[in-house]
C-alpha positions in Angstrom: 2.7 -8.8 8.2 4.4 -11.8 6.7 6.6 -12.3 3.6 5.3 -14.1 0.5 8.2 -14.6 -2.0 7.4 -16.0 -5.4 10.1 -17.1 -7.8 10.3 -17.2 -11.6 13.4 -18.9 -13.4 13.7 -17.9 -16.9 16.4 -19.8 -19.0 17.8 -17.4 -21.6 20.0 -19.6 -23.7 19.9 -21.3 -27.1 18.9 -24.5 -25.2 15.3 -24.0 -26.1 16.3 -24.1 -29.8 18.2 -27.4 -29.5 16.0 -30.4 -29.8 17.9 -32.7 -27.2 18.2 -30.0 -24.6 16.7 -29.1 -21.2 16.7 -25.9 -19.3 18.0 -25.8 -15.7 15.3 -26.6 -13.0 15.1 -25.7 -9.4 15.9 -28.7 -7.2 16.1 -26.9 -3.9 15.4 -23.2 -3.0 15.6 -21.0 0.0 13.2 -18.2 0.5 14.6 -14.8 0.7 14.3 -12.7 4.0 12.6 -9.4 4.4 14.8 -6.8 6.0 13.5 -4.6 8.8 14.0 -1.5 6.8 11.9 -2.8 3.9 9.2 -4.1 6.4 9.1 -0.7 8.0 8.8 1.1 4.7 6.1 -1.5 3.5 8.4 -2.1 0.4 7.1 -4.6 -2.1 8.1 -5.5 -5.6 10.3 -7.7 -7.8 14.2 -8.1 -7.8 15.3 -9.4 -11.1 18.7 -11.2 -11.1 20.9 -12.5 -13.9 22.9 -15.6 -13.2 24.7 -18.4 -14.8 23.6 -21.9 -13.7 26.8 -24.0 -13.6 27.3 -27.6 -14.6 27.3 -28.3 -10.9 23.8 -26.8 -10.6 24.9 -23.7 -8.6 24.1 -20.1 -9.4 27.3 -18.0 -10.1 28.0 -14.6 -11.2 24.9 -13.3 -9.8 24.0 -9.8 -10.8 21.0 -7.5 -9.9 19.3 -6.3 -13.1 16.4 -4.6 -11.6 16.9 -3.5 -7.9 14.2 -2.9 -5.3 16.2 -1.3 -2.6 15.9 -1.4 1.2 18.3 -4.1 1.4 16.2 -6.6 -0.5 18.5 -6.8 -3.5 21.1 -8.2 -1.3 18.6 -10.6 0.4 17.7 -11.8 -3.1 21.3 -12.4 -4.1 22.0 -14.3 -0.7 19.0 -16.6 -1.2 19.7 -17.5 -4.9 23.3 -18.4 -4.0 22.0 -21.1 -1.7 19.7 -22.6 -4.4 20.5 -25.9 -5.9 19.4 -26.5 -9.6 19.4 -29.4 -12.0 21.8 -28.0 -14.7 20.9 -27.4 -18.1 21.6 -30.3 -20.5 22.7 -30.5 -24.1 23.0 -33.9 -25.7 22.9 -35.5 -22.2 25.8 -33.4 -21.0 25.5 -30.7 -18.4 26.2 -27.2 -19.7 26.5 -23.7 -18.1 23.2 -21.8 -18.7 22.6 -18.1 -18.4 19.2 -17.3 -16.6 17.1 -14.5 -15.3 15.5 -15.0 -12.0 12.7 -13.0 -10.5 12.2 -12.8 -6.8 8.9 -11.2 -5.8 8.6 -9.5 -2.2 5.1 -9.2 -0.9 3.9 -8.4 2.4 0.7 -10.1 3.4 -1.6 -8.0 5.8 
């Protein structure tokens, strides 16, 4: 069995309503690791995280909104902390942007 991790970034700010704005975009991501416990339990699903993408393009204040358990929540937080983003922009200036990130853990047979 191997891991397939899919990631969805959902910017949740007023940026979308502002004409000269851009939501954050993933520049570099690190795939999460499966834990032995999760692999042994054949655990699959989605961990939903809330974060703020800073003006430096780093995720901060990461919180688990929807846990999956078996150590996968911690692995999702660890990998998101290593990601790099192009920060959200408003009028050409980087702004801190709240976002939800979904990390899907799937085991391939």
